[in-house]
VMD Tcl script that draws the C-alpha trace (Angstrom):
set ca {
  {17.46 -23.38 -17.72}
  {14.07 -22.25 -18.51}
  {13.17 -18.86 -19.79}
  {9.78 -17.26 -19.27}
  {8.29 -14.16 -20.69}
  {5.03 -12.61 -19.75}
  {2.86 -10.41 -22.22}
  {-0.55 -8.84 -22.19}
  {-0.36 -6.33 -19.44}
  {-1.42 -2.80 -19.95}
  {-3.89 -0.26 -18.75}
  {-7.54 -1.18 -18.43}
  {-10.68 0.46 -16.88}
  {-12.36 -0.94 -13.76}
  {-14.60 -3.76 -14.69}
  {-12.56 -4.70 -17.79}
  {-10.63 -7.85 -18.75}
  {-7.07 -8.79 -19.84}
  {-5.47 -12.00 -20.66}
  {-1.98 -12.45 -19.70}
  {0.29 -15.03 -21.54}
  {3.51 -16.54 -20.23}
  {5.60 -18.12 -23.01}
  {8.21 -20.70 -21.60}
  {11.23 -22.12 -23.52}
  {9.71 -25.46 -22.51}
  {6.98 -26.97 -20.40}
  {6.82 -30.35 -19.17}
  {3.65 -32.07 -17.91}
  {4.86 -32.33 -14.40}
  {5.42 -28.67 -14.01}
  {3.43 -26.65 -11.62}
  {2.71 -23.22 -13.14}
  {1.22 -20.13 -11.85}
  {1.05 -16.41 -11.09}
  {2.27 -14.05 -8.41}
  {1.60 -10.25 -8.42}
  {3.44 -7.46 -6.37}
  {2.83 -3.86 -5.63}
  {5.35 -1.34 -4.25}
  {5.49 -1.60 -0.46}
  {3.47 -5.04 -0.42}
  {4.37 -8.54 0.04}
  {4.27 -10.78 -3.17}
  {0.93 -12.56 -3.44}
  {0.45 -15.83 -4.94}
  {-2.77 -15.59 -6.82}
  {-3.16 -18.71 -9.07}
  {-1.53 -21.96 -9.60}
  {-2.08 -24.95 -12.02}
  {-0.65 -28.36 -11.66}
  {0.20 -30.80 -14.36}
  {-3.12 -32.52 -13.99}
  {-4.97 -29.26 -14.35}
  {-5.85 -28.81 -10.74}
  {-6.19 -25.07 -10.15}
  {-6.05 -23.14 -6.94}
  {-6.62 -19.24 -6.41}
  {-6.14 -16.52 -3.89}
  {-9.41 -15.26 -2.30}
  {-8.70 -12.01 -3.72}
  {-9.15 -13.28 -7.17}
  {-11.29 -16.37 -7.02}
  {-14.15 -16.17 -9.35}
  {-12.71 -13.40 -11.48}
  {-9.36 -14.99 -12.55}
  {-8.76 -18.17 -14.47}
  {-5.34 -19.85 -14.91}
  {-4.73 -22.26 -17.86}
  {-1.97 -23.94 -19.75}
  {-1.20 -25.27 -23.14}
  {1.73 -27.59 -22.83}
  {1.90 -27.92 -26.65}
  {2.51 -24.29 -26.99}
  {4.55 -23.94 -24.00}
  {2.35 -21.39 -22.56}
  {0.54 -20.37 -19.43}
  {-2.44 -18.02 -19.19}
  {-4.08 -15.78 -16.77}
  {-7.59 -14.49 -17.86}
  {-8.67 -11.58 -15.62}
  {-12.12 -10.37 -15.52}
  {-14.04 -7.80 -13.40}
  {-10.82 -6.08 -12.75}
  {-10.58 -3.70 -10.01}
  {-8.13 -0.95 -9.00}
  {-6.54 -3.13 -6.37}
  {-5.47 -5.61 -8.97}
  {-3.03 -2.97 -10.22}
  {0.46 -4.69 -9.71}
  {3.27 -6.28 -11.61}
  {2.42 -9.85 -12.63}
  {5.02 -12.48 -12.68}
  {4.47 -16.13 -14.06}
  {6.51 -19.03 -12.76}
  {7.31 -22.67 -13.28}
  {8.03 -25.20 -10.61}
  {9.89 -28.18 -11.64}
  {11.66 -31.24 -10.56}
  {12.36 -33.16 -7.32}
  {13.67 -30.30 -5.56}
  {10.79 -27.72 -6.77}
  {13.23 -25.44 -8.54}
  {11.40 -22.34 -9.53}
  {11.80 -20.31 -12.85}
  {10.45 -16.78 -13.10}
  {9.53 -14.29 -15.74}
  {10.51 -10.49 -15.70}
  {6.99 -9.45 -15.00}
  {4.19 -7.42 -16.76}
  {2.39 -4.37 -15.59}
  {-1.16 -4.35 -15.08}
  {-2.85 -1.01 -14.32}
  {-6.58 -0.71 -13.56}
  {-7.73 2.91 -13.63}
  {-10.42 5.11 -15.17}
}
mol new
graphics top color blue
foreach p $ca { graphics top sphere $p radius 0.5 }
foreach p [lrange $ca 0 end-1] q [lrange $ca 1 end] { graphics top cylinder $p $q radius 0.2 }
display resetview
């Protein structure tokens, strides 16, 4: 079993930045990691992924503003969020996908609110 815990959320003004962290009980090289976000009444949106080899992918809504990274030695995945907009307000969840059956593990989420 893998435990994940997100941190770094909070209230930020439009145009500001935040860095989210996701501390995992363990990360292995072959894991795919990433971030989703969800707002009430909307579908969950996958916004960023990073493979074990470091290949990244982003949703169009965040491409060029958000950067996902990982530090396997620290068992941590990061999401650097710049040029934040009000529509980025959501609960952000990190996940790991592992193994032959692509089992997913999730954190409890962290709230990000972008407002003046």
